[in-house]
C-alpha positions as a LaTeX table, in Angstrom:
\begin{tabular}{lrrr}
\hline
Residue & $x$ (\AA) & $y$ (\AA) & $z$ (\AA) \\
\hline
Met1 & 0.00 & 0.00 & 0.00 \\
Pro2 & 1.38 & 3.45 & $-0.84$ \\
Asn3 & 2.43 & 5.75 & 1.97 \\
Thr4 & 1.99 & 9.48 & 2.43 \\
Arg5 & 4.59 & 11.49 & 4.27 \\
Leu6 & 3.13 & 13.84 & 6.87 \\
Asn7 & 4.48 & 16.62 & 9.01 \\
Ile8 & 2.58 & 16.50 & 12.31 \\
Thr9 & 2.97 & 18.16 & 15.67 \\
Leu10 & 2.54 & 16.23 & 18.91 \\
Pro11 & 3.29 & 17.16 & 22.50 \\
Thr12 & 6.92 & 16.33 & 23.32 \\
Pro13 & 6.10 & 14.08 & 26.32 \\
Ile14 & 3.92 & 11.88 & 24.10 \\
Val15 & 6.65 & 11.58 & 21.46 \\
Asp16 & 9.24 & 10.83 & 24.14 \\
Asp17 & 7.06 & 8.07 & 25.61 \\
Ile18 & 6.48 & 6.48 & 22.21 \\
Lys19 & 10.19 & 6.63 & 21.34 \\
Ser20 & 11.15 & 5.12 & 24.69 \\
Leu21 & 8.83 & 2.18 & 24.07 \\
Tyr22 & 9.23 & 1.71 & 20.32 \\
Gly23 & 12.51 & 3.42 & 19.45 \\
Gln24 & 13.13 & 6.26 & 17.04 \\
Arg25 & 12.08 & 4.22 & 14.00 \\
Gly26 & 8.99 & 2.81 & 15.74 \\
Leu27 & 7.22 & 6.16 & 15.89 \\
Ser28 & 5.56 & 5.80 & 12.47 \\
Gln29 & 4.56 & 2.21 & 13.17 \\
Phe30 & 3.04 & 3.18 & 16.51 \\
Leu31 & 1.06 & 6.07 & 14.96 \\
Glu32 & $-0.16$ & 3.84 & 12.13 \\
Glu33 & $-1.35$ & 1.18 & 14.57 \\
Ala34 & $-3.01$ & 3.76 & 16.79 \\
Ala35 & $-4.76$ & 5.34 & 13.80 \\
Arg36 & $-5.97$ & 1.93 & 12.55 \\
Glu37 & $-7.36$ & 1.04 & 15.99 \\
Lys38 & $-9.14$ & 4.38 & 16.36 \\
Leu39 & $-10.58$ & 4.21 & 12.84 \\
Ala40 & $-11.82$ & 0.66 & 13.45 \\
Glu41 & $-13.54$ & 1.83 & 16.65 \\
Ile42 & $-15.19$ & 4.77 & 14.89 \\
Lys43 & $-16.33$ & 2.62 & 11.95 \\
Lys44 & $-17.69$ & $-0.04$ & 14.28 \\
Lys45 & $-19.82$ & 2.54 & 16.09 \\
Ala46 & $-21.03$ & 4.05 & 12.82 \\
Tyr47 & $-21.83$ & 0.66 & 11.29 \\
Lys48 & $-23.54$ & $-0.48$ & 14.48 \\
Gly49 & $-25.94$ & 2.45 & 14.26 \\
Ala50 & $-26.60$ & 1.82 & 10.58 \\
Ile51 & $-27.15$ & $-1.91$ & 11.15 \\
Glu52 & $-29.57$ & $-1.24$ & 13.99 \\
Gly53 & $-31.45$ & 1.20 & 11.77 \\
Tyr54 & $-31.68$ & $-1.32$ & 8.93 \\
Gln55 & $-32.83$ & $-4.04$ & 11.32 \\
Ala56 & $-35.56$ & $-1.82$ & 12.73 \\
Ser57 & $-36.62$ & $-0.88$ & 9.21 \\
Ala58 & $-36.63$ & $-4.54$ & 8.16 \\
Glu59 & $-38.98$ & $-5.43$ & 11.01 \\
Glu60 & $-41.37$ & $-2.65$ & 10.00 \\
Thr61 & $-41.20$ & $-3.79$ & 6.37 \\
Lys62 & $-42.03$ & $-7.37$ & 7.39 \\
Glu63 & $-45.13$ & $-6.17$ & 9.23 \\
Val64 & $-46.33$ & $-4.17$ & 6.22 \\
Leu65 & $-45.70$ & $-7.12$ & 3.88 \\
Lys66 & $-47.69$ & $-9.42$ & 6.17 \\
Lys67 & $-50.68$ & $-7.07$ & 5.88 \\
Phe68 & $-50.40$ & $-7.03$ & 2.09 \\
Glu69 & $-50.00$ & $-10.80$ & 2.00 \\
Ile70 & $-53.26$ & $-11.24$ & 3.92 \\
Ala71 & $-55.05$ & $-8.81$ & 1.62 \\
Ile72 & $-53.73$ & $-10.52$ & $-1.52$ \\
Thr73 & $-54.29$ & $-14.11$ & $-0.45$ \\
Glu74 & $-57.74$ & $-13.83$ & 1.13 \\
Arg75 & $-60.48$ & $-15.05$ & $-1.12$ \\
Arg76 & $-63.04$ & $-12.55$ & $-2.14$ \\
Asp77 & $-66.63$ & $-13.39$ & $-2.90$ \\
Val78 & $-67.67$ & $-11.17$ & $-5.76$ \\
\hline
\end{tabular}
């Protein structure tokens, strides 16, 4: 996957902590992993809301279709 070079500003204590745990070269890897985790969390929340909305809509649709099914299948004496 292609990479994009960024120039970002972070508080020095945060950078120092990351470097002490991951080394100078581990900074990009750490930020990539952190970004992936945060994006996954945000997407999960967004998708959860959408899924719940679709499920609620599906239940309503089923009820409407049941009413139409009864109207279509009942025999009429004309």
